[in-house]
mmJSON file of the N, C-alpha and C atoms, coordinates in Angstrom:
{"data_MODEL":{"atom_site":{
"group_PDB":["ATOM","ATOM","ATOM","ATOM","ATOM","ATOM","ATOM","ATOM","ATOM","ATOM","ATOM","ATOM","ATOM","ATOM","ATOM","ATOM","ATOM","ATOM","ATOM","ATOM","ATOM","ATOM","ATOM","ATOM","ATOM","ATOM","ATOM","ATOM","ATOM","ATOM","ATOM","ATOM","ATOM","ATOM","ATOM","ATOM","ATOM","ATOM","ATOM","ATOM","ATOM","ATOM","ATOM","ATOM","ATOM","ATOM","ATOM","ATOM","ATOM","ATOM","ATOM","ATOM","ATOM","ATOM","ATOM","ATOM","ATOM","ATOM","ATOM","ATOM","ATOM","ATOM","ATOM","ATOM","ATOM","ATOM","ATOM","ATOM","ATOM","ATOM","ATOM","ATOM","ATOM","ATOM","ATOM","ATOM","ATOM","ATOM","ATOM","ATOM","ATOM","ATOM","ATOM","ATOM","ATOM","ATOM","ATOM","ATOM","ATOM","ATOM","ATOM","ATOM","ATOM","ATOM","ATOM","ATOM","ATOM","ATOM","ATOM","ATOM","ATOM","ATOM","ATOM","ATOM","ATOM","ATOM","ATOM","ATOM","ATOM","ATOM","ATOM","ATOM","ATOM","ATOM","ATOM","ATOM","ATOM","ATOM","ATOM","ATOM","ATOM","ATOM","ATOM","ATOM","ATOM","ATOM","ATOM","ATOM","ATOM","ATOM","ATOM","ATOM","ATOM","ATOM","ATOM","ATOM","ATOM","ATOM","ATOM","ATOM","ATOM","ATOM","ATOM","ATOM","ATOM","ATOM","ATOM","ATOM","ATOM","ATOM","ATOM","ATOM","ATOM","ATOM","ATOM","ATOM","ATOM","ATOM","ATOM","ATOM","ATOM","ATOM","ATOM","ATOM","ATOM","ATOM","ATOM","ATOM","ATOM","ATOM","ATOM","ATOM","ATOM","ATOM","ATOM","ATOM","ATOM","ATOM","ATOM","ATOM","ATOM","ATOM","ATOM","ATOM","ATOM","ATOM","ATOM","ATOM","ATOM","ATOM","ATOM","ATOM","ATOM","ATOM","ATOM","ATOM","ATOM","ATOM","ATOM","ATOM","ATOM","ATOM","ATOM","ATOM","ATOM","ATOM","ATOM","ATOM","ATOM","ATOM","ATOM","ATOM","ATOM","ATOM","ATOM","ATOM","ATOM","ATOM","ATOM","ATOM","ATOM","ATOM","ATOM","ATOM","ATOM","ATOM","ATOM","ATOM","ATOM","ATOM","ATOM","ATOM","ATOM","ATOM","ATOM","ATOM","ATOM","ATOM","ATOM","ATOM"],
"id":[1,2,3,4,5,6,7,8,9,10,11,12,13,14,15,16,17,18,19,20,21,22,23,24,25,26,27,28,29,30,31,32,33,34,35,36,37,38,39,40,41,42,43,44,45,46,47,48,49,50,51,52,53,54,55,56,57,58,59,60,61,62,63,64,65,66,67,68,69,70,71,72,73,74,75,76,77,78,79,80,81,82,83,84,85,86,87,88,89,90,91,92,93,94,95,96,97,98,99,100,101,102,103,104,105,106,107,108,109,110,111,112,113,114,115,116,117,118,119,120,121,122,123,124,125,126,127,128,129,130,131,132,133,134,135,136,137,138,139,140,141,142,143,144,145,146,147,148,149,150,151,152,153,154,155,156,157,158,159,160,161,162,163,164,165,166,167,168,169,170,171,172,173,174,175,176,177,178,179,180,181,182,183,184,185,186,187,188,189,190,191,192,193,194,195,196,197,198,199,200,201,202,203,204,205,206,207,208,209,210,211,212,213,214,215,216,217,218,219,220,221,222,223,224,225,226,227,228,229,230,231,232,233,234,235,236,237,238,239,240],
"type_symbol":["N","C","C","N","C","C","N","C","C","N","C","C","N","C","C","N","C","C","N","C","C","N","C","C","N","C","C","N","C","C","N","C","C","N","C","C","N","C","C","N","C","C","N","C","C","N","C","C","N","C","C","N","C","C","N","C","C","N","C","C","N","C","C","N","C","C","N","C","C","N","C","C","N","C","C","N","C","C","N","C","C","N","C","C","N","C","C","N","C","C","N","C","C","N","C","C","N","C","C","N","C","C","N","C","C","N","C","C","N","C","C","N","C","C","N","C","C","N","C","C","N","C","C","N","C","C","N","C","C","N","C","C","N","C","C","N","C","C","N","C","C","N","C","C","N","C","C","N","C","C","N","C","C","N","C","C","N","C","C","N","C","C","N","C","C","N","C","C","N","C","C","N","C","C","N","C","C","N","C","C","N","C","C","N","C","C","N","C","C","N","C","C","N","C","C","N","C","C","N","C","C","N","C","C","N","C","C","N","C","C","N","C","C","N","C","C","N","C","C","N","C","C","N","C","C","N","C","C","N","C","C","N","C","C","N","C","C","N","C","C"],
"label_atom_id":["N","CA","C","N","CA","C","N","CA","C","N","CA","C","N","CA","C","N","CA","C","N","CA","C","N","CA","C","N","CA","C","N","CA","C","N","CA","C","N","CA","C","N","CA","C","N","CA","C","N","CA","C","N","CA","C","N","CA","C","N","CA","C","N","CA","C","N","CA","C","N","CA","C","N","CA","C","N","CA","C","N","CA","C","N","CA","C","N","CA","C","N","CA","C","N","CA","C","N","CA","C","N","CA","C","N","CA","C","N","CA","C","N","CA","C","N","CA","C","N","CA","C","N","CA","C","N","CA","C","N","CA","C","N","CA","C","N","CA","C","N","CA","C","N","CA","C","N","CA","C","N","CA","C","N","CA","C","N","CA","C","N","CA","C","N","CA","C","N","CA","C","N","CA","C","N","CA","C","N","CA","C","N","CA","C","N","CA","C","N","CA","C","N","CA","C","N","CA","C","N","CA","C","N","CA","C","N","CA","C","N","CA","C","N","CA","C","N","CA","C","N","CA","C","N","CA","C","N","CA","C","N","CA","C","N","CA","C","N","CA","C","N","CA","C","N","CA","C","N","CA","C","N","CA","C","N","CA","C","N","CA","C","N","CA","C","N","CA","C","N","CA","C","N","CA","C","N","CA","C"],
"label_alt_id":[null,null,null,null,null,null,null,null,null,null,null,null,null,null,null,null,null,null,null,null,null,null,null,null,null,null,null,null,null,null,null,null,null,null,null,null,null,null,null,null,null,null,null,null,null,null,null,null,null,null,null,null,null,null,null,null,null,null,null,null,null,null,null,null,null,null,null,null,null,null,null,null,null,null,null,null,null,null,null,null,null,null,null,null,null,null,null,null,null,null,null,null,null,null,null,null,null,null,null,null,null,null,null,null,null,null,null,null,null,null,null,null,null,null,null,null,null,null,null,null,null,null,null,null,null,null,null,null,null,null,null,null,null,null,null,null,null,null,null,null,null,null,null,null,null,null,null,null,null,null,null,null,null,null,null,null,null,null,null,null,null,null,null,null,null,null,null,null,null,null,null,null,null,null,null,null,null,null,null,null,null,null,null,null,null,null,null,null,null,null,null,null,null,null,null,null,null,null,null,null,null,null,null,null,null,null,null,null,null,null,null,null,null,null,null,null,null,null,null,null,null,null,null,null,null,null,null,null,null,null,null,null,null,null,null,null,null,null,null,null],
"label_comp_id":["UNK","UNK","UNK","UNK","UNK","UNK","UNK","UNK","UNK","UNK","UNK","UNK","UNK","UNK","UNK","UNK","UNK","UNK","UNK","UNK","UNK","UNK","UNK","UNK","UNK","UNK","UNK","UNK","UNK","UNK","UNK","UNK","UNK","UNK","UNK","UNK","UNK","UNK","UNK","UNK","UNK","UNK","UNK","UNK","UNK","UNK","UNK","UNK","UNK","UNK","UNK","UNK","UNK","UNK","UNK","UNK","UNK","UNK","UNK","UNK","UNK","UNK","UNK","UNK","UNK","UNK","UNK","UNK","UNK","UNK","UNK","UNK","UNK","UNK","UNK","UNK","UNK","UNK","UNK","UNK","UNK","UNK","UNK","UNK","UNK","UNK","UNK","UNK","UNK","UNK","UNK","UNK","UNK","UNK","UNK","UNK","UNK","UNK","UNK","UNK","UNK","UNK","UNK","UNK","UNK","UNK","UNK","UNK","UNK","UNK","UNK","UNK","UNK","UNK","UNK","UNK","UNK","UNK","UNK","UNK","UNK","UNK","UNK","UNK","UNK","UNK","UNK","UNK","UNK","UNK","UNK","UNK","UNK","UNK","UNK","UNK","UNK","UNK","UNK","UNK","UNK","UNK","UNK","UNK","UNK","UNK","UNK","UNK","UNK","UNK","UNK","UNK","UNK","UNK","UNK","UNK","UNK","UNK","UNK","UNK","UNK","UNK","UNK","UNK","UNK","UNK","UNK","UNK","UNK","UNK","UNK","UNK","UNK","UNK","UNK","UNK","UNK","UNK","UNK","UNK","UNK","UNK","UNK","UNK","UNK","UNK","UNK","UNK","UNK","UNK","UNK","UNK","UNK","UNK","UNK","UNK","UNK","UNK","UNK","UNK","UNK","UNK","UNK","UNK","UNK","UNK","UNK","UNK","UNK","UNK","UNK","UNK","UNK","UNK","UNK","UNK","UNK","UNK","UNK","UNK","UNK","UNK","UNK","UNK","UNK","UNK","UNK","UNK","UNK","UNK","UNK","UNK","UNK","UNK","UNK","UNK","UNK","UNK","UNK","UNK"],
"label_asym_id":["A","A","A","A","A","A","A","A","A","A","A","A","A","A","A","A","A","A","A","A","A","A","A","A","A","A","A","A","A","A","A","A","A","A","A","A","A","A","A","A","A","A","A","A","A","A","A","A","A","A","A","A","A","A","A","A","A","A","A","A","A","A","A","A","A","A","A","A","A","A","A","A","A","A","A","A","A","A","A","A","A","A","A","A","A","A","A","A","A","A","A","A","A","A","A","A","A","A","A","A","A","A","A","A","A","A","A","A","A","A","A","A","A","A","A","A","A","A","A","A","A","A","A","A","A","A","A","A","A","A","A","A","A","A","A","A","A","A","A","A","A","A","A","A","A","A","A","A","A","A","A","A","A","A","A","A","A","A","A","A","A","A","A","A","A","A","A","A","A","A","A","A","A","A","A","A","A","A","A","A","A","A","A","A","A","A","A","A","A","A","A","A","A","A","A","A","A","A","A","A","A","A","A","A","A","A","A","A","A","A","A","A","A","A","A","A","A","A","A","A","A","A","A","A","A","A","A","A","A","A","A","A","A","A","A","A","A","A","A","A"],
"label_entity_id":["1","1","1","1","1","1","1","1","1","1","1","1","1","1","1","1","1","1","1","1","1","1","1","1","1","1","1","1","1","1","1","1","1","1","1","1","1","1","1","1","1","1","1","1","1","1","1","1","1","1","1","1","1","1","1","1","1","1","1","1","1","1","1","1","1","1","1","1","1","1","1","1","1","1","1","1","1","1","1","1","1","1","1","1","1","1","1","1","1","1","1","1","1","1","1","1","1","1","1","1","1","1","1","1","1","1","1","1","1","1","1","1","1","1","1","1","1","1","1","1","1","1","1","1","1","1","1","1","1","1","1","1","1","1","1","1","1","1","1","1","1","1","1","1","1","1","1","1","1","1","1","1","1","1","1","1","1","1","1","1","1","1","1","1","1","1","1","1","1","1","1","1","1","1","1","1","1","1","1","1","1","1","1","1","1","1","1","1","1","1","1","1","1","1","1","1","1","1","1","1","1","1","1","1","1","1","1","1","1","1","1","1","1","1","1","1","1","1","1","1","1","1","1","1","1","1","1","1","1","1","1","1","1","1","1","1","1","1","1","1"],
"label_seq_id":[1,1,1,2,2,2,3,3,3,4,4,4,5,5,5,6,6,6,7,7,7,8,8,8,9,9,9,10,10,10,11,11,11,12,12,12,13,13,13,14,14,14,15,15,15,16,16,16,17,17,17,18,18,18,19,19,19,20,20,20,21,21,21,22,22,22,23,23,23,24,24,24,25,25,25,26,26,26,27,27,27,28,28,28,29,29,29,30,30,30,31,31,31,32,32,32,33,33,33,34,34,34,35,35,35,36,36,36,37,37,37,38,38,38,39,39,39,40,40,40,41,41,41,42,42,42,43,43,43,44,44,44,45,45,45,46,46,46,47,47,47,48,48,48,49,49,49,50,50,50,51,51,51,52,52,52,53,53,53,54,54,54,55,55,55,56,56,56,57,57,57,58,58,58,59,59,59,60,60,60,61,61,61,62,62,62,63,63,63,64,64,64,65,65,65,66,66,66,67,67,67,68,68,68,69,69,69,70,70,70,71,71,71,72,72,72,73,73,73,74,74,74,75,75,75,76,76,76,77,77,77,78,78,78,79,79,79,80,80,80],
"pdbx_PDB_ins_code":[null,null,null,null,null,null,null,null,null,null,null,null,null,null,null,null,null,null,null,null,null,null,null,null,null,null,null,null,null,null,null,null,null,null,null,null,null,null,null,null,null,null,null,null,null,null,null,null,null,null,null,null,null,null,null,null,null,null,null,null,null,null,null,null,null,null,null,null,null,null,null,null,null,null,null,null,null,null,null,null,null,null,null,null,null,null,null,null,null,null,null,null,null,null,null,null,null,null,null,null,null,null,null,null,null,null,null,null,null,null,null,null,null,null,null,null,null,null,null,null,null,null,null,null,null,null,null,null,null,null,null,null,null,null,null,null,null,null,null,null,null,null,null,null,null,null,null,null,null,null,null,null,null,null,null,null,null,null,null,null,null,null,null,null,null,null,null,null,null,null,null,null,null,null,null,null,null,null,null,null,null,null,null,null,null,null,null,null,null,null,null,null,null,null,null,null,null,null,null,null,null,null,null,null,null,null,null,null,null,null,null,null,null,null,null,null,null,null,null,null,null,null,null,null,null,null,null,null,null,null,null,null,null,null,null,null,null,null,null,null],
"Cartn_x":[0.841,0.0,0.886,0.753,1.566,0.956,1.827,1.37,1.013,-0.266,-0.725,-1.518,-2.173,-2.961,-4.142,-4.778,-5.91,-5.477,-4.323,-3.817,-3.526,-2.994,-2.722,-4.02,-5.014,-6.318,-6.953,-6.855,-7.415,-6.713,-5.411,-4.665,-5.072,-5.283,-5.726,-7.115,-8.004,-9.357,-9.315,-8.468,-8.335,-7.808,-6.852,-6.323,-7.385,-8.162,-9.248,-10.297,-10.603,-11.539,-11.003,-9.724,-9.117,-9.193,-8.97,-9.053,-10.491,-11.451,-12.853,-13.382,-12.797,-13.272,-12.758,-11.653,-11.091,-12.129,-12.345,-13.295,-12.513,-12.861,-12.056,-12.07,-13.227,-13.291,-12.747,-12.978,-12.558,-11.082,-10.561,-9.194,-8.236,-8.546,-7.599,-7.376,-8.403,-8.236,-7.378,-7.431,-6.639,-5.144,-4.758,-3.34,-2.912,-3.794,-3.457,-3.669,-4.465,-4.723,-6.161,-6.754,-8.135,-8.235,-9.392,-9.629,-8.867,-8.059,-7.339,-7.621,-7.751,-8.04,-6.728,-6.568,-5.376,-5.823,-4.916,-5.24,-5.359,-5.993,-6.178,-4.848,-4.522,-3.306,-2.085,-2.192,-1.056,-0.957,0.267,0.456,0.089,-0.706,-1.08,0.133,0.225,1.323,1.044,2.047,1.896,0.782,0.686,-0.358,-1.739,-1.897,-3.181,-3.548,-2.573,-2.844,-3.243,-2.593,-2.936,-4.347,-4.711,-6.068,-7.106,-6.792,-7.707,-7.847,-6.756,-6.822,-7.702,-7.558,-8.376,-9.847,-10.162,-11.56,-12.104,-11.29,-11.74,-12.01,-11.122,-11.33,-12.6,-12.809,-14.033,-15.277,-15.222,-16.395,-16.678,-15.661,-15.856,-16.014,-15.292,-15.24,-16.198,-16.978,-17.847,-18.855,-19.629,-20.667,-20.065,-19.067,-18.49,-17.841,-17.258,-16.624,-17.623,-18.844,-19.863,-20.086,-20.26,-20.441,-19.22,-18.041,-16.801,-16.609,-16.889,-16.758,-17.718,-18.942,-19.917,-19.424,-18.855,-18.338,-17.154,-16.259,-15.089,-15.522,-16.467,-16.96,-17.629,-18.445,-19.073,-18.049,-17.028,-15.964,-15.229,-14.959,-14.278,-15.148,-16.459,-17.356,-17.481,-17.529,-17.721,-16.438,-15.323,-14.086,-13.103,-13.399,-12.549,-11.419],
"Cartn_y":[-1.174,0.0,1.237,2.029,3.229,4.368,5.251,6.424,7.493,7.693,8.652,9.768,10.519,11.656,11.194,10.089,9.588,9.153,8.535,8.111,9.323,10.376,11.605,12.246,12.302,12.866,12.023,10.712,9.822,9.997,10.183,10.41,11.734,12.762,14.057,13.933,13.21,13.012,12.246,11.228,10.463,11.34,12.209,13.111,14.113,14.642,15.564,14.854,13.607,12.828,12.64,12.367,12.165,13.433,14.587,15.852,16.13,15.824,16.094,15.178,14.013,13.061,13.407,14.15,14.485,15.212,14.726,15.327,16.071,17.32,18.17,17.695,17.329,16.921,15.509,14.622,13.229,13.007,13.628,13.32,14.472,15.649,16.748,17.237,17.217,17.665,16.695,15.42,14.419,14.603,15.114,15.317,16.76,17.53,18.901,19.915,19.569,20.479,20.966,21.074,21.535,23.023,23.549,24.964,25.752,26.666,27.533,28.982,29.793,31.206,31.98,32.88,33.717,35.161,35.966,37.368,38.142,39.284,40.139,40.772,40.721,41.344,40.451,39.265,38.352,37.639,37.36,36.59,35.138,34.538,33.132,32.217,31.228,30.267,29.306,28.485,27.497,26.516,26.123,25.197,25.809,27.082,27.764,27.878,28.169,28.266,26.914,25.844,24.497,24.11,24.449,24.17,24.955,26.204,26.996,26.402,25.876,25.217,23.975,23.181,21.974,22.351,23.374,23.818,24.339,25.068,25.608,24.507,23.513,22.396,21.649,21.435,20.733,21.521,22.828,23.658,23.734,23.983,24.245,22.968,21.918,20.734,19.619,19.791,18.693,18.284,19.208,18.891,18.489,19.227,18.783,17.402,17.047,15.739,14.597,14.815,13.775,13.445,14.472,14.249,13.659,14.155,13.639,12.176,11.821,10.426,9.518,9.978,9.186,8.966,10.019,9.869,8.907,8.987,8.097,6.658,6.438,5.083,4.529,5.334,4.901,4.592,5.441,5.215,3.915,3.649,2.403,1.189,1.302,0.175,-0.138,0.895,0.708,0.226,0.901,0.61,-0.274,-0.529,-1.436,-0.728],
"Cartn_z":[0.0,0.0,0.0,-0.987,-1.122,-0.313,0.111,0.848,-0.172,-0.356,-1.355,-0.717,-1.571,-1.114,-0.259,-0.668,0.112,1.509,1.611,2.922,3.804,3.211,3.957,4.448,3.587,3.979,5.081,4.949,5.959,7.31,7.3,8.538,9.193,8.395,8.923,9.542,8.875,9.403,10.722,10.807,12.051,13.189,12.894,13.926,14.372,13.438,13.802,14.652,14.304,15.115,16.53,16.643,17.961,18.804,18.197,18.936,19.345,18.477,18.789,19.886,20.045,21.045,22.441,22.529,23.839,24.695,25.878,26.805,27.877,28.08,28.956,30.406,30.936,32.337,32.555,31.604,31.787,31.513,30.481,30.074,30.344,29.835,29.91,31.335,32.175,33.558,34.359,34.007,34.733,34.508,33.358,33.099,33.356,33.998,34.354,33.25,32.25,31.15,31.155,32.332,32.436,32.173,32.383,32.182,33.233,32.772,33.698,33.341,34.345,34.15,34.186,33.241,33.249,33.392,33.863,34.096,32.804,32.898,31.733,31.349,30.079,29.593,29.616,30.196,30.206,28.86,28.472,27.245,27.511,26.617,26.826,26.639,27.484,27.377,26.224,25.936,24.865,25.198,26.464,26.909,26.702,27.049,26.885,25.414,24.576,23.147,22.568,23.025,22.561,23.01,24.251,24.728,23.935,23.612,22.788,21.394,20.839,19.535,19.59,20.652,20.815,20.926,21.723,21.858,20.535,19.796,18.512,17.503,17.449,16.526,16.893,18.203,18.619,18.253,18.396,18.108,16.609,15.819,14.401,13.58,13.929,13.076,13.463,14.506,14.954,13.884,13.364,12.378,11.023,10.486,9.209,9.285,10.437,10.556,10.468,10.887,10.772,9.293,8.478,7.041,6.374,6.748,6.16,6.531,7.791,8.212,7.462,7.24,6.478,5.057,4.447,3.083,3.044,4.0,4.016,4.25,5.149,5.394,4.138,3.48,2.234,1.152,1.053,0.08,0.366,1.646,2.03,1.736,1.996,1.751,0.265,-0.564,-1.987,-2.666,-2.37,-3.079,-2.31,-1.058,-0.275,0.271],
"occupancy":[1.0,1.0,1.0,1.0,1.0,1.0,1.0,1.0,1.0,1.0,1.0,1.0,1.0,1.0,1.0,1.0,1.0,1.0,1.0,1.0,1.0,1.0,1.0,1.0,1.0,1.0,1.0,1.0,1.0,1.0,1.0,1.0,1.0,1.0,1.0,1.0,1.0,1.0,1.0,1.0,1.0,1.0,1.0,1.0,1.0,1.0,1.0,1.0,1.0,1.0,1.0,1.0,1.0,1.0,1.0,1.0,1.0,1.0,1.0,1.0,1.0,1.0,1.0,1.0,1.0,1.0,1.0,1.0,1.0,1.0,1.0,1.0,1.0,1.0,1.0,1.0,1.0,1.0,1.0,1.0,1.0,1.0,1.0,1.0,1.0,1.0,1.0,1.0,1.0,1.0,1.0,1.0,1.0,1.0,1.0,1.0,1.0,1.0,1.0,1.0,1.0,1.0,1.0,1.0,1.0,1.0,1.0,1.0,1.0,1.0,1.0,1.0,1.0,1.0,1.0,1.0,1.0,1.0,1.0,1.0,1.0,1.0,1.0,1.0,1.0,1.0,1.0,1.0,1.0,1.0,1.0,1.0,1.0,1.0,1.0,1.0,1.0,1.0,1.0,1.0,1.0,1.0,1.0,1.0,1.0,1.0,1.0,1.0,1.0,1.0,1.0,1.0,1.0,1.0,1.0,1.0,1.0,1.0,1.0,1.0,1.0,1.0,1.0,1.0,1.0,1.0,1.0,1.0,1.0,1.0,1.0,1.0,1.0,1.0,1.0,1.0,1.0,1.0,1.0,1.0,1.0,1.0,1.0,1.0,1.0,1.0,1.0,1.0,1.0,1.0,1.0,1.0,1.0,1.0,1.0,1.0,1.0,1.0,1.0,1.0,1.0,1.0,1.0,1.0,1.0,1.0,1.0,1.0,1.0,1.0,1.0,1.0,1.0,1.0,1.0,1.0,1.0,1.0,1.0,1.0,1.0,1.0,1.0,1.0,1.0,1.0,1.0,1.0,1.0,1.0,1.0,1.0,1.0,1.0,1.0,1.0,1.0,1.0,1.0,1.0],
"B_iso_or_equiv":[0.0,0.0,0.0,0.0,0.0,0.0,0.0,0.0,0.0,0.0,0.0,0.0,0.0,0.0,0.0,0.0,0.0,0.0,0.0,0.0,0.0,0.0,0.0,0.0,0.0,0.0,0.0,0.0,0.0,0.0,0.0,0.0,0.0,0.0,0.0,0.0,0.0,0.0,0.0,0.0,0.0,0.0,0.0,0.0,0.0,0.0,0.0,0.0,0.0,0.0,0.0,0.0,0.0,0.0,0.0,0.0,0.0,0.0,0.0,0.0,0.0,0.0,0.0,0.0,0.0,0.0,0.0,0.0,0.0,0.0,0.0,0.0,0.0,0.0,0.0,0.0,0.0,0.0,0.0,0.0,0.0,0.0,0.0,0.0,0.0,0.0,0.0,0.0,0.0,0.0,0.0,0.0,0.0,0.0,0.0,0.0,0.0,0.0,0.0,0.0,0.0,0.0,0.0,0.0,0.0,0.0,0.0,0.0,0.0,0.0,0.0,0.0,0.0,0.0,0.0,0.0,0.0,0.0,0.0,0.0,0.0,0.0,0.0,0.0,0.0,0.0,0.0,0.0,0.0,0.0,0.0,0.0,0.0,0.0,0.0,0.0,0.0,0.0,0.0,0.0,0.0,0.0,0.0,0.0,0.0,0.0,0.0,0.0,0.0,0.0,0.0,0.0,0.0,0.0,0.0,0.0,0.0,0.0,0.0,0.0,0.0,0.0,0.0,0.0,0.0,0.0,0.0,0.0,0.0,0.0,0.0,0.0,0.0,0.0,0.0,0.0,0.0,0.0,0.0,0.0,0.0,0.0,0.0,0.0,0.0,0.0,0.0,0.0,0.0,0.0,0.0,0.0,0.0,0.0,0.0,0.0,0.0,0.0,0.0,0.0,0.0,0.0,0.0,0.0,0.0,0.0,0.0,0.0,0.0,0.0,0.0,0.0,0.0,0.0,0.0,0.0,0.0,0.0,0.0,0.0,0.0,0.0,0.0,0.0,0.0,0.0,0.0,0.0,0.0,0.0,0.0,0.0,0.0,0.0,0.0,0.0,0.0,0.0,0.0,0.0],
"pdbx_formal_charge":[null,null,null,null,null,null,null,null,null,null,null,null,null,null,null,null,null,null,null,null,null,null,null,null,null,null,null,null,null,null,null,null,null,null,null,null,null,null,null,null,null,null,null,null,null,null,null,null,null,null,null,null,null,null,null,null,null,null,null,null,null,null,null,null,null,null,null,null,null,null,null,null,null,null,null,null,null,null,null,null,null,null,null,null,null,null,null,null,null,null,null,null,null,null,null,null,null,null,null,null,null,null,null,null,null,null,null,null,null,null,null,null,null,null,null,null,null,null,null,null,null,null,null,null,null,null,null,null,null,null,null,null,null,null,null,null,null,null,null,null,null,null,null,null,null,null,null,null,null,null,null,null,null,null,null,null,null,null,null,null,null,null,null,null,null,null,null,null,null,null,null,null,null,null,null,null,null,null,null,null,null,null,null,null,null,null,null,null,null,null,null,null,null,null,null,null,null,null,null,null,null,null,null,null,null,null,null,null,null,null,null,null,null,null,null,null,null,null,null,null,null,null,null,null,null,null,null,null,null,null,null,null,null,null,null,null,null,null,null,null],
"auth_seq_id":[1,1,1,2,2,2,3,3,3,4,4,4,5,5,5,6,6,6,7,7,7,8,8,8,9,9,9,10,10,10,11,11,11,12,12,12,13,13,13,14,14,14,15,15,15,16,16,16,17,17,17,18,18,18,19,19,19,20,20,20,21,21,21,22,22,22,23,23,23,24,24,24,25,25,25,26,26,26,27,27,27,28,28,28,29,29,29,30,30,30,31,31,31,32,32,32,33,33,33,34,34,34,35,35,35,36,36,36,37,37,37,38,38,38,39,39,39,40,40,40,41,41,41,42,42,42,43,43,43,44,44,44,45,45,45,46,46,46,47,47,47,48,48,48,49,49,49,50,50,50,51,51,51,52,52,52,53,53,53,54,54,54,55,55,55,56,56,56,57,57,57,58,58,58,59,59,59,60,60,60,61,61,61,62,62,62,63,63,63,64,64,64,65,65,65,66,66,66,67,67,67,68,68,68,69,69,69,70,70,70,71,71,71,72,72,72,73,73,73,74,74,74,75,75,75,76,76,76,77,77,77,78,78,78,79,79,79,80,80,80],
"auth_comp_id":["UNK","UNK","UNK","UNK","UNK","UNK","UNK","UNK","UNK","UNK","UNK","UNK","UNK","UNK","UNK","UNK","UNK","UNK","UNK","UNK","UNK","UNK","UNK","UNK","UNK","UNK","UNK","UNK","UNK","UNK","UNK","UNK","UNK","UNK","UNK","UNK","UNK","UNK","UNK","UNK","UNK","UNK","UNK","UNK","UNK","UNK","UNK","UNK","UNK","UNK","UNK","UNK","UNK","UNK","UNK","UNK","UNK","UNK","UNK","UNK","UNK","UNK","UNK","UNK","UNK","UNK","UNK","UNK","UNK","UNK","UNK","UNK","UNK","UNK","UNK","UNK","UNK","UNK","UNK","UNK","UNK","UNK","UNK","UNK","UNK","UNK","UNK","UNK","UNK","UNK","UNK","UNK","UNK","UNK","UNK","UNK","UNK","UNK","UNK","UNK","UNK","UNK","UNK","UNK","UNK","UNK","UNK","UNK","UNK","UNK","UNK","UNK","UNK","UNK","UNK","UNK","UNK","UNK","UNK","UNK","UNK","UNK","UNK","UNK","UNK","UNK","UNK","UNK","UNK","UNK","UNK","UNK","UNK","UNK","UNK","UNK","UNK","UNK","UNK","UNK","UNK","UNK","UNK","UNK","UNK","UNK","UNK","UNK","UNK","UNK","UNK","UNK","UNK","UNK","UNK","UNK","UNK","UNK","UNK","UNK","UNK","UNK","UNK","UNK","UNK","UNK","UNK","UNK","UNK","UNK","UNK","UNK","UNK","UNK","UNK","UNK","UNK","UNK","UNK","UNK","UNK","UNK","UNK","UNK","UNK","UNK","UNK","UNK","UNK","UNK","UNK","UNK","UNK","UNK","UNK","UNK","UNK","UNK","UNK","UNK","UNK","UNK","UNK","UNK","UNK","UNK","UNK","UNK","UNK","UNK","UNK","UNK","UNK","UNK","UNK","UNK","UNK","UNK","UNK","UNK","UNK","UNK","UNK","UNK","UNK","UNK","UNK","UNK","UNK","UNK","UNK","UNK","UNK","UNK","UNK","UNK","UNK","UNK","UNK","UNK"],
"auth_asym_id":["A","A","A","A","A","A","A","A","A","A","A","A","A","A","A","A","A","A","A","A","A","A","A","A","A","A","A","A","A","A","A","A","A","A","A","A","A","A","A","A","A","A","A","A","A","A","A","A","A","A","A","A","A","A","A","A","A","A","A","A","A","A","A","A","A","A","A","A","A","A","A","A","A","A","A","A","A","A","A","A","A","A","A","A","A","A","A","A","A","A","A","A","A","A","A","A","A","A","A","A","A","A","A","A","A","A","A","A","A","A","A","A","A","A","A","A","A","A","A","A","A","A","A","A","A","A","A","A","A","A","A","A","A","A","A","A","A","A","A","A","A","A","A","A","A","A","A","A","A","A","A","A","A","A","A","A","A","A","A","A","A","A","A","A","A","A","A","A","A","A","A","A","A","A","A","A","A","A","A","A","A","A","A","A","A","A","A","A","A","A","A","A","A","A","A","A","A","A","A","A","A","A","A","A","A","A","A","A","A","A","A","A","A","A","A","A","A","A","A","A","A","A","A","A","A","A","A","A","A","A","A","A","A","A","A","A","A","A","A","A"],
"auth_atom_id":["N","CA","C","N","CA","C","N","CA","C","N","CA","C","N","CA","C","N","CA","C","N","CA","C","N","CA","C","N","CA","C","N","CA","C","N","CA","C","N","CA","C","N","CA","C","N","CA","C","N","CA","C","N","CA","C","N","CA","C","N","CA","C","N","CA","C","N","CA","C","N","CA","C","N","CA","C","N","CA","C","N","CA","C","N","CA","C","N","CA","C","N","CA","C","N","CA","C","N","CA","C","N","CA","C","N","CA","C","N","CA","C","N","CA","C","N","CA","C","N","CA","C","N","CA","C","N","CA","C","N","CA","C","N","CA","C","N","CA","C","N","CA","C","N","CA","C","N","CA","C","N","CA","C","N","CA","C","N","CA","C","N","CA","C","N","CA","C","N","CA","C","N","CA","C","N","CA","C","N","CA","C","N","CA","C","N","CA","C","N","CA","C","N","CA","C","N","CA","C","N","CA","C","N","CA","C","N","CA","C","N","CA","C","N","CA","C","N","CA","C","N","CA","C","N","CA","C","N","CA","C","N","CA","C","N","CA","C","N","CA","C","N","CA","C","N","CA","C","N","CA","C","N","CA","C","N","CA","C","N","CA","C","N","CA","C","N","CA","C","N","CA","C","N","CA","C","N","CA","C"],
"pdbx_PDB_model_num":[1,1,1,1,1,1,1,1,1,1,1,1,1,1,1,1,1,1,1,1,1,1,1,1,1,1,1,1,1,1,1,1,1,1,1,1,1,1,1,1,1,1,1,1,1,1,1,1,1,1,1,1,1,1,1,1,1,1,1,1,1,1,1,1,1,1,1,1,1,1,1,1,1,1,1,1,1,1,1,1,1,1,1,1,1,1,1,1,1,1,1,1,1,1,1,1,1,1,1,1,1,1,1,1,1,1,1,1,1,1,1,1,1,1,1,1,1,1,1,1,1,1,1,1,1,1,1,1,1,1,1,1,1,1,1,1,1,1,1,1,1,1,1,1,1,1,1,1,1,1,1,1,1,1,1,1,1,1,1,1,1,1,1,1,1,1,1,1,1,1,1,1,1,1,1,1,1,1,1,1,1,1,1,1,1,1,1,1,1,1,1,1,1,1,1,1,1,1,1,1,1,1,1,1,1,1,1,1,1,1,1,1,1,1,1,1,1,1,1,1,1,1,1,1,1,1,1,1,1,1,1,1,1,1,1,1,1,1,1,1]
}}}
């Protein structure tokens, strides 16, 4: 099996699914990455920026990922 464009797209979709499945209270809080409040005017740390990215991906990509997953599953069923 060659590494092609479809394999790259499939890997990206799997990573997006993994980020969307992360639950803040169940998983992220246990490793110390829960919601933290920072003061006004402070520069956000790398951890805070990463948490904001995870929240943004979960918010924006939840509905489109459902359709994309259905298309990928259908494509796999039809073409193997």
